[in-house]
N, C-alpha and C positions, 0 to 999 in steps of 0.2 A: 673429645671423641670424634674421630673422623666419620664422615657420612658418605657411604658408598653411593656413587652416582646412579640415578635411576633412569631407565629407558621409558620413553613415552609409550602409553598403552597401544596406540595405533600402530607403532612400529614393532613393539615387542611381540604382540600377538599376530599381526599380519605376517611377519617374517616366519614365525613358528608355524602358523597355519599353512603357509606356503611350503615350508620344508616338509611338514607332515603330509601335505597333499602329494608332493613329489614321491615321498616314500611309499604312500599308499598306492599311487598310480604304478610305481615300479613293481611293487609286490603283485598287484593285480595283473600287470602285463606279463611278468614272469610266469605266474600261474596260468595265464591264458596261453602263453607259448607252449608250456609243458603239456597242457590239456590238448591243444591242437596237434602237437607232435605225436603224443600218445595215441590219439584217435586215428590219425592218418596211418601210422605204422600198424596199428591193430587191424584196420580195414585192409591194408595191403597184405598182411599176413593171412588174413581170412581168405582173400581172393586168390592168393598164391596156392594155398592148400586146396581150394576148390578146383582150380585149373589142373593142378597136378593129379588130383583124384579123378577128374573126368578123363584126362589123357591116359592115365593108367588103366581105366576101365576099357577104353578103346583099344589099347595095346593088348590087354588080356583077351579081348574078343578076336584079335588078329594073330594070336599065337606068340605074343611076347614083344612084338614090334608094331609100329604104325604102318598101315598099308601104304605101299609105294605109289599107288595110282591115285590116291585121294589128294585133294587140294589141301595139304596140311596147313600151309600158312593161313589160308582163308579160314579154315576151321579154328585155328588158334586165335585169330583176330576176333572171331565171333565169341570164343570163350572169354577173351580179355574183356570184351564189352559186357558179356553176361555177368562177370564177377566184379565189375566196377573198377577195373584197372585201366591205366592209360598208356603205359609204355609198350614198345614193340615186343612181341613174345620172343623169348630165348629158351630153347628146349634141348635137353640131352636125354637119350635113352641108352642105358648101359646094362650089361648082364650082371649076374650076381657076383662075378669076380672083378667087376669094375671096368671091363673093356667097353669102349665106346662102340655102340651099334648105330645110332642115328644122332644127328644134330640139326637144329633149325634156328637161325639161318646158317648159311655156309660159313660165314665169318662172325661168330658171336663175340661180344665184348669180353666174355670170360673164357679163358683158354682151358681146354680139357686138362692140361697139366696141373692147373690150380685145384681141380676137383680130385685128380689122382693123388695129390699131396694130402688131401683130407679124406681119402677113401675109407679109412677106418670109421670116421664119423658118419659117412654117408650110408654105408652098407650095414646098417644095424638091424634091418628086418622090420623096422617100424616107420610109420609116417611121421616126419618131423621137419624142423627147419634148421638150416646151417647158414652161418654168416661167413662170407669170404671177403677178405680185404685185398685191395689192389694198391700196393705201396706206390706204384708208379703214378697213378692218377689220384691217389688218396680217396678212393671210392670204396664203398661198402655194398656188397651184394647179398641178397637173401636168396637162399636156395631151398625150395620146397621139395622134399623127398617123399615119393609115394612108391611103395613096393608093387611090382607086377606079379600077380599070383597066377600060376599056370592052371588052366581049366582042367587039364588031364591029370596032373599029379598033385594038384592043390599045394604045390611048393612055390617058393619065391624064385622066379626065373630072371628077374632083373629089377631095374628101378627107373622111374621117370623123375627127371630133375628139371623143375621149372625155375628159371633164374630171372631176377629183376633187381635193378639198382634200388637200394634202400631209400624209401621216401624221406625227403628232408623238407618239411613244411617251413622250418625256420629260415631256410636259405632265401626264400622269396620275401618273407616278412621282414627280415633284417637287412635287406639290400638298401644301400644308401640311395635315396632319391630326393632331390631338392624340394619337390612339392610336398613330399611326406614330412621331411624335416621342418619345413615352414609351417605345416599344419600343426605339428606337435608343439613347436615354439609358440605359435599363436594361442593354442589351448592353454599352455602353461601361463603365459602372460595374462590371458583373460581370467584364468583362475586366481592369479595373484591380485589382479585389479578388483575382482569381485570380493575377495577376502579383505583387501585393504578398505574398500568402501563400507563393507558391513562392520568391520572393526571401528572405523572412523565414526560410523553412525552410533555405535554403542558407546564409544569413548566421549562423544560430544556432551551428552547430559551429565556424565560423571565429571568431566572437566569443568562444566558450568557449576555443578554442585561444589566442587573443590574450590573454585574461585569465590563462590558465595561464602564458603566456610572461612576463607581468609578475611573476607569483609566482616564476618561476625566476630572473628578473633580481634580485628582492629576496632570493634565497637560499633560498626555500622550494621544495624539490624534491618534496614529498609532495603531488602534485596529483591531482585526480579529474576525469576527462573522461567525462561521462555520455552524450553523444550517440552514436548508432549509425547514421550516415547510410547510405542505400542507394547513393548515388553513389560510384563506385569511387575517383575522384580525392580526394574529400573524406574518404572512409573511410581511404585511405592516408595522407592528411595527418594525421588525428587519431591513427591508430595509430603512425605514425612519430614524432609528437610525444610520445606516451606512452612509446615505447621510448627516445627521447632523454632524457626526464625521468627514467626509471628508471635509465638508464645514468649520468646526471649524479649522481643520488642515490647510486648505488653508488660512483662515483668520489669523491664527497664523503665517504662513509663510509670508503673506503680512505685518503683523505687524512688524515682525523682519526685513523684507526688508525696511519698512518705517523708522524704527528707525535707521537702518544703513544708508539709503539714506539721511534722514534728517540730521543725524550727519555729514555725509561726505559733503553734499551740503552746510550746514551752516558753517562747520569748515573751508572748503577751502577758501571761500572769507574772512572770519574773519581773518584767518592766513595771507592771502595776504595783506589785509588792514593793519593789525598790523605791518607786516614787512616793507611795503612801508612807512607808517607813521613814523616808527622808523628810517628809513634811512633818511627821510627828516628832522626830528627833530634833529638827531645827525649830520647833515651837511654832510652826506656821498654823497648826490647829492645836486645840487643847480641849480638855474636858470631855463632854459627850461626843463632840465631833471627832476627837482623837480616838475615843473608844470605837466609834463606828468605822474609822479608818482601819483600826486593828482587827475589827471583825471582818472587814472585807479582805484584809491580808490573810486571815485564817481560812476564809472560804477559798481564796485563790491557791493557798498552800494545799488545802485538801484536794482541789481539782488537779493540781500538779501531781500529787501523790496518786490520785486515781488513775491518771493517764499512764504513769510509770508502772503501776500495778497491772493495768491492762496489757501493756507491752510485755511485761515479764510473764504474765499468765498465758498470753497468746504464744509466745516463744516456747514456753514450757509444754503447752499442749501440742504445738507443731512438732516438737522434739520427742513427744511421747513419754515425758518423764513425770507428769502430774498423775497422782493416784486418784482412783475413784472408789469410794466405799459404798457398797450396796447394802441397803436396808429395806425391810418391808415397810411400805408407805401406803397409807390410805389417802388416795388423791382427793377424795371428796372433802375430807377434813383438813388436809394439809394445804391445798391450794388457796382457800380463803385466808388462812393465816399469812401466807406469803404475800398475797395481794394487799392485805391490811398493813403489813410492815412497809411495803413500798409506798402506800398512800400516805402514811404518817411522815415519811421522809421527804414529801414533795413540798416545794415552796408554793407552787400553784395549786390552788384548791378548786379551780373551776372546771376540772375534767372529771366527769362522772364515770364510775366503774360499775360493771354488772357482771356477776359470775353466775354461770348456769351449769349444772351437772345433770345430764340426761339419766333419769332413773328407770328407763325402760329395761325390762328383763333383769331387774335387780334381784339378787338372791336374798333370802330372808336373813342370813347371817352376815350380809354385807361384804362377802369376799369378792364381789365383782369389781370393787374399787381398789383392791390391793395390788400393788406392783412392787417389784424389786428394783430399786433405783437409789441414787445418791440424792437425798433431799437438798443438800447444800448446793450441789451442781445444778439441780433442777431449778432452784430459786435464782441462781445466776442467769440461767437462760430466760426465765420469766421476767426478771428485772430488766435485762437488756431489751427484750421485746416491748415491755411496757414503756421504757424510756423512749424508744423509737416511736411508738404510737403517740406518746405525749408530744414529742417534738414535731410530729407531722400534723398535729391537730390544732385547730383554732380554739379560742376560748369558748367554753360551754359545750364542747364536743363530748361524745360518749365513747368509751372503750369497753368492748364486750369480750369476756373470757368464757368460752364454751368448752366443756369437757364431755366427750362422748366415748362410748365403747363400741367397737365393731369386731368383726371376725379377725382382724389383723392385730388388734391391741387397743391402746388408748390414743385418742386424738385430742389435742388441746389447741383450740383455735383462738387467736388474738386478732380481733377486728377493730379497726379504727375508722374514723370519719374524716381522715385527713386529705391532703392534696393528691395522694396517689403517686406511684412511681412510674415515670415515663416508660413506655414499652421498650425503647431502645436501651434502657438502663437495667431492665429487669434481669437480664441474663448475667449481669456482673455484680449483683448486690451481695453475693457471698464471696466475692474476690477480696483477699486481704488488702486493706488500705484504699479500697475503692469508695469514693464519695460522689454522689450525683451532683449535677450542676446546681440544682436548687438547694441541696443540703449544704454545699460549700458556702453559699452566700448567707445562709440563715443560722447554721448550727456549727459550733466548734466540735472537734473530735478528730480521731485518727482513722476512722473507717475500719475498725477491727471488731466491732460489737457483734455483727451478724456472723462473720466467719468464725469468731471465737465461740459463739453460741452453737453453731453447727458442729464444731469440733467436739464440744461437750455432749451434744445430743447423740452423736455417733459413738462416742466413748461409752454412753449409757446403753448402746444397742439399738437406738432409734435413729431419727433423722429430723432435720428442720428444713422446711421448704417454703417457698412463696406460693401460696395457694391461688392468689389472684390480686390484681391491683388495677383499679380504675379511679378516676377523680371522685372523691367522696367515700371511697372504701378500699382499704388494703387489708388482706388477710394473710397471716403467717400460720402455718400448721406444724405443730410439734407432735411427733409420733413417738410413743413408748411401747415396747413389746410387753406382753403379759409376763 
């Protein structure tokens, strides 16, 4: 299957952001030009209407024309300033038939013939605007038409036409100027540079995480991620990847320890059994000594079988395929029986056991000790904890089993007088296949007893925790719900 080439994030997004920025700037610029042009033309039309209206009122007061003795041009310039216009005034006064009566200045840019050609549009009897096009100059003029009403007959006697070239705000804005073009190019390049730098800053930690992922795929879990991004999502990505790599490294270490431990634990009894059987078969030993050799072989075989069963049970619980059968159990009567069965199976008889059940707030019918649980699984947990307490204790030490009831349920505490668990190892005691440094040197095993017991406890609806450990006292707490 062919793999389509991929673009680098820094180029892929910086180019697209740059193009998007140009499109947005172009849209904003066009909208700006349209707004400016619309505003300027609207203001111009308003001013033209105002001037035409003021001139028409002056003509009405003078009998239909402007007085010949007044300084018309100066008055018009004042009106231009008053109404916010800037061009030189161009004015026509015509009668109602369209005949020219007056014009200012003498040589206006718009010829009277152009107005005569549009006379029907001009002499409508209302105030309005008319656009005139000059093909020769490619100019457009706006004509503000205002009727002159006779004061005597109250009839329209003529029209005032005020003319001005249509304002074009875009002409000035769109003129080519080197400095303006240089400024635009500088802004565009600066925008692209900023986008490129921001994208590169975002792509940096992602690229580092991708390179670290390649190392993990190659089997190298000792990675270093140096980026400390400020973005929450990228920060969480980097730190989640760090945690994942550390967890994988820990699991790989445990896997190596498991292989070494299983190899050692299985090889030792196999070698012992093989050597002892070889001695019996070859006649090196005989009689009672041979019987003792066979007895040792039986014990080693049983130990092998126990380790294999532990592995199978642990894998079954981890896969969630082992069933749990709940029954009503009276803890006060069931726990002593479990403890006695464990005591009878011990080769060492120098460890004393003490069981205590707190009878405070006991109901008369004894229901306060009843719990729904699996007695076989409960005994498995208890045996694992007692085995650990025995292995950690010296000769003559005592192990206490205390069962109490509180508002959350039942708590079964197993306390020993052993060496204690080092503080740096306490957080890992429930990790599968973990064995402390001191335990590796003294005790054989696979390191699955405690995690196996916790899995059972949680399947029963409770939990198993390390309540505390100091030299001379270690306490595990098994909790069961009502």
